[in-house]
C-alpha positions in Angstrom: -0.1 -26.3 27.1 0.7 -22.6 26.8 -1.8 -20.5 24.8 -0.5 -19.7 21.4 0.2 -16.0 20.9 0.7 -13.9 17.8 4.5 -13.8 17.1 6.8 -11.0 16.0 10.4 -11.6 15.1 13.2 -9.8 13.4 15.2 -12.0 10.9 17.6 -11.5 8.0 15.9 -11.2 4.6 17.2 -11.0 1.0 20.8 -9.6 0.9 21.0 -9.6 4.7 18.4 -6.8 5.0 16.5 -6.9 8.3 12.8 -7.8 8.1 10.1 -8.2 10.7 7.9 -11.3 10.4 4.4 -11.2 11.9 2.5 -14.4 12.5 -1.1 -14.8 13.5 -2.3 -17.8 15.5 -4.4 -19.3 12.7 -1.4 -19.3 10.3 -1.6 -16.0 8.3 1.6 -14.0 8.2 3.2 -10.7 7.0 6.7 -9.5 6.4 8.0 -5.9 6.6 11.5 -4.9 5.6 13.1 -2.1 7.6 14.4 -0.9 4.3 11.6 1.3 3.1 9.2 0.3 5.9 8.1 -2.0 3.1 5.6 -4.8 3.5 6.8 -7.5 1.1 4.6 -10.5 2.0 1.0 -11.1 3.2 -0.1 -14.7 3.4 -3.5 -16.1 4.3 -3.9 -19.1 6.7 -3.4 -21.5 3.7 0.0 -20.0 3.1 -1.1 -18.3 -0.2 0.8 -15.1 -1.0 -1.7 -12.2 -1.5 0.8 -9.5 -2.5 2.8 -9.4 -5.7 6.6 -9.0 -5.6 8.5 -9.2 -8.9 10.8 -12.2 -9.3 13.3 -9.5 -10.5 12.9 -7.2 -7.5 16.2 -5.7 -6.4 16.6 -5.8 -2.7 19.5 -3.4 -2.7 19.6 0.2 -1.5 19.0 2.7 -3.0 16.6 0.9 -5.4 13.0 0.6 -4.1 11.7 -3.0 -3.8 9.4 -3.8 -6.8 6.1 -5.0 -5.3 4.5 -5.5 -1.9 3.4 -2.2 -0.4 5.9 0.6 -1.1 5.2 3.9 0.8 5.1 7.0 -1.3 6.1 10.0 0.8 6.5 13.0 0.8 5.6 12.9 -2.9 3.5 10.6 -5.0 4.8 10.0 -8.6 6.3 13.0 -10.3 3.9 15.4 -8.6 6.7 17.7 -7.2 10.4 18.3 -7.3 11.6 15.1 -5.5 12.6 11.7 -7.0 9.7 9.6 -8.2 7.4 8.6 -5.3 9.6 10.5 -2.7 12.2 9.0 -0.5 10.5 7.0 2.3 10.5 3.8 0.3 14.3 3.8 0.0 15.3 4.8 3.5 16.2 2.5 6.4 13.5 2.8 9.0 13.9 1.9 12.7 11.8 -0.2 15.1 10.0 2.3 17.4 10.4 0.8 20.8 8.3 3.6 22.5 5.5 4.6 20.3 2.8 7.0 21.5 -0.4 5.3 22.5 -2.7 4.0 19.8 -6.5 4.5 20.2 -7.0 1.0 18.6 -6.9 -2.1 20.8 -4.0 -4.3 19.6 -4.5 -7.3 21.9 -4.6 -10.6 20.0 -2.8 -9.0 17.0 0.7 -9.2 15.8 2.1 -5.8 15.1 5.3 -3.8 14.7 5.9 0.0 15.1 8.4 1.6 12.7 9.7 5.2 12.6 11.4 7.3 10.0 13.1 10.7 10.8 15.0 12.8 8.3 18.7 12.5 7.9 20.9 15.5 7.1 21.0 14.2 3.5 17.2 14.2 3.3 17.0 17.7 4.8 19.0 19.0 1.8 16.3 17.7 -0.6 13.3 18.4 1.6 14.1 20.9 4.3 11.6 19.8 6.9 11.7 18.1 10.3 9.1 15.3 10.7 8.4 12.0 12.5 6.7 9.3 10.4 5.4 6.5 12.5 4.1 3.4 10.8 2.3 0.5 12.5 1.8 -2.7 10.6 -0.8 -5.0 12.2 -1.9 -8.5 11.3 -5.4 -9.1 12.7 -6.8 -12.4 14.1 -8.6 -13.1 10.8 -5.5 -12.4 8.8 -6.5 -8.8 7.8 -3.5 -6.5 7.2 -3.6 -3.0 8.6 -1.1 -0.2 8.0 -1.5 3.0 10.0 0.7 6.0 9.1 1.1 9.0 11.5 3.1 11.9 10.2 3.9 14.8 12.5 5.5 18.2 11.6 8.3 18.7 14.1 9.8 21.9 12.5 11.3 24.4 15.0 11.2 27.3 12.5 7.4 27.7 12.5 7.1 26.5 8.9 4.2 24.3 7.7 4.9 21.6 5.1 2.8 19.9 2.5 3.1 16.4 1.1 1.3 13.8 -1.1 1.1 10.1 -0.1 0.2 6.6 -1.2 0.3 3.0 -0.1 1.3 1.6 -3.5 -0.1 -1.8 -2.9 0.6 -4.5 -5.5 -2.1 -7.2 -5.3 -1.4 -10.7 -6.6 -4.0 -11.8 -9.1 -4.5 -14.9 -11.2 -4.8 -13.2 -14.6 -5.4 -9.4 -15.1 -8.0 -10.2 -17.7 -10.1 -12.0 -15.1 -10.1 -9.2 -12.6 -12.6 -6.4 -12.0 -12.7 -3.5 -9.5 -15.9 -2.3 -7.9 -16.4 1.0 -6.1 -14.9 3.5 -8.5 -17.8 3.7 -11.0 -18.9 7.1 -12.2 -16.0 8.9 -10.4 -13.7 11.5 -11.8 -10.1 10.5 -12.5 -6.8 12.0 -13.7 -5.3 10.0 -16.5 -1.5 9.9 -16.1 -1.3 8.5 -19.7 -2.9 11.7 -21.0 -1.1 14.5 -19.2 -3.2 14.1 -16.1 -6.3 15.2 -17.9 -9.5 14.8 -16.0 -12.2 12.4 -17.1 -15.3 10.7 -15.6 -15.4 6.9 -15.3 -18.3 5.4 -17.3 -20.6 2.6 -16.5 -19.8 -0.6 -14.7 -16.9 -2.1 -12.8 -13.4 -1.5 -14.1 -11.8 -4.3 -16.2 -8.4 -4.5 -17.8 -7.3 -4.9 -21.4 -4.4 -2.4 -21.7 -2.1 -0.2 -19.7 -3.8 1.8 -17.0 -2.5 4.6 -14.8 -5.3 6.6 -13.2 -5.9 8.6 -10.1 -9.6 8.3 -9.0 -10.7 11.3 -6.9 -13.0 11.5 -3.9 -13.3 7.7 -3.7 -15.4 5.7 -1.2 -13.7 4.3 1.9 -14.1 0.7 0.5 -13.0 -0.7 -2.8 -13.3 -4.4 -3.9 -11.0 -6.2 -6.3 -12.6 -9.3 -7.6 -10.5 -12.2 -9.0 -12.9 -14.5 -10.9 -10.4 -17.2 -11.5 -9.2 -17.5 -7.9 -12.7 -16.9 -6.6 -11.2 -14.4 -4.3 -12.1 -10.8 -3.4 -9.7 -8.3 -1.9 -11.5 -5.6 0.2 -9.5 -2.4 0.6 -10.7 -0.1 3.4 -9.1 3.3 3.9 -9.3 6.3 6.1 -7.7 9.8 5.5 -6.9 8.8 1.9 -9.5 10.3 -0.5 -7.9 9.2 -3.8 -7.3 5.7 -5.3 -4.6 5.0 -7.9 -5.1 2.2 -10.4 -2.0 1.0 -12.2 -0.9 -1.9 -14.4 2.1 -1.3 -16.8 1.0 -3.8 -19.4 3.5 -5.5 -21.8 5.5 -2.6 -23.3 6.2 -0.9 -20.0 6.8 -4.2 -18.3 9.6 -5.0 -20.8 11.2 -1.6 -20.2 11.5 -2.2 -16.4 14.7 -3.9 -15.4 13.2 -5.1 -12.1 10.0 -6.4 -13.5 9.4 -9.7 -15.5 8.2 -9.2 -19.1 4.9 -11.2 -18.4 4.5 -10.4 -14.7 1.9 -7.6 -15.5 -0.6 -10.4 -16.0 -0.4 -11.4 -12.4 -0.5 -8.1 -10.6 -2.7 -5.0 -10.1 -1.9 -1.9 -8.1 -4.8 -0.3 -6.3 -3.3 2.4 -4.1 -5.0 4.3 -1.3 -3.6 7.8 -1.7 -3.8 11.5 -1.0 -2.6 13.1 -4.3 -4.9 15.6 -5.8 -5.0 17.9 -2.7 -1.7 17.8 -0.8 -1.9 17.5 3.0 -0.5 20.5 4.9 0.7 20.3 8.5 1.6 23.2 10.7 4.3 22.5 13.4 3.0 20.1 16.0 0.1 18.9 13.8 -0.3 15.2 12.9 -1.9 13.5 10.0 -3.1 9.9 10.0 -3.8 7.6 7.0 -5.0 4.1 7.4 -5.3 1.1 5.1 -6.9 -2.2 5.9 -6.8 -5.1 3.5 -8.8 -8.3 3.7 -9.1 -11.3 1.3 -12.5 -13.1 1.3 -13.8 -16.0 -0.9 -16.0 -14.6 -3.6 -19.5 -15.8 -3.3 -21.1 -16.8 -6.6 -24.7 -16.1 -7.4 -26.1 -17.4 -10.7 -22.5 -17.3 -12.1 -22.1 -13.7 -11.0 -20.3 -12.3 -8.0 -22.4 -10.1 -5.7 -19.9 -7.3 -5.1 -22.5 -5.0 -3.6 -22.6 -7.3 -0.5 -18.9 -6.9 -0.2 -19.0 -3.1 -0.6 -21.9 -2.8 1.8 -20.6 -5.3 4.4 
C-alpha cells in the first residue's frame, strides 16, 4: 500500500472562485482562496472548523471575504490613505510555481505558495513595485502556518512603508466564555476612543461589549481559551510586534451587510500585526512576518485552566 502523503489540490469554491485545499495525513485540512490569498477554512482531524466565516460572507470581488484570515496590506485599518485594510485582500493572487528557497523544512507538510504583484491599477493608488509571497502550510499535527515575505522591487531607488495584519477570525463557542492570555499589563491603542493609548489592567482579557484595540510590543505567543469547548488556540508570531483584538458586538454586527446579527457571539479576531510602527523597506530589502496557529485541548486543574503552561510551552 502506498504511503499516504499530504495532499494539495486546486478546486472551484463559492461562485466559481479557485481555492487550494490542503489536507494532512491525519485528517486536518485548510482552504485558501486565490482571491485575496485568503485562508477560509482550517479544520482539525475531527473535521471541526476552527476559523469563523460569516454565513453572509460575500464571495464576490471586489468585496473582501468576511471571516477566515484576511491579509491587511499595505495598510491596516484606516491608518493611511488607502481603502480600509489595503488592497491585498481583494486582489486575485497567483500560485507561485517557482518560489525562492525557504529556510524551513517542508517535508511531510501540505503547503502552497502564492504571489501578489502590483497591477497598473494598484500602482495608481500605491505607486510602488513589490513582490508579496505567501506560503500557507498545514503541519503534521494540524498546525496552520502563514509566512509572508514582502520585497521592495522599486527601480527608482525609493523606499516604501506599510502596515500589516493577519486578521484572523477564530471560531468560539460563546464570546462570554472566552478569555485571552498574554496581553495583560500591556499598552494598547483603543480604536473606539480615537486611538488613545491606555494600559491593560489586571488579569486575562474577557468580553462583555464591543472591543477594538491594538496591543503594542506583545509577546510572541498568545492563548485564546474557550471554556465551553475546552479548547485553547495558541497563536505564535514572528516579525509582528502588535496584536489587534476585535469583536463588533451587537450594534456593529447589525450594521454589517455581510455579517449575521448574532454571529458576534461565535467569533473573535486576534490579529498578529505590525501597525504602530510601519515597516520600511529600501529597494531589494525583504520583510518576513510569520503566524502559526495551533488548537489544543484545554487542561483543567481544579476547575481552572492553566494557561501559563500553554504560554510557556
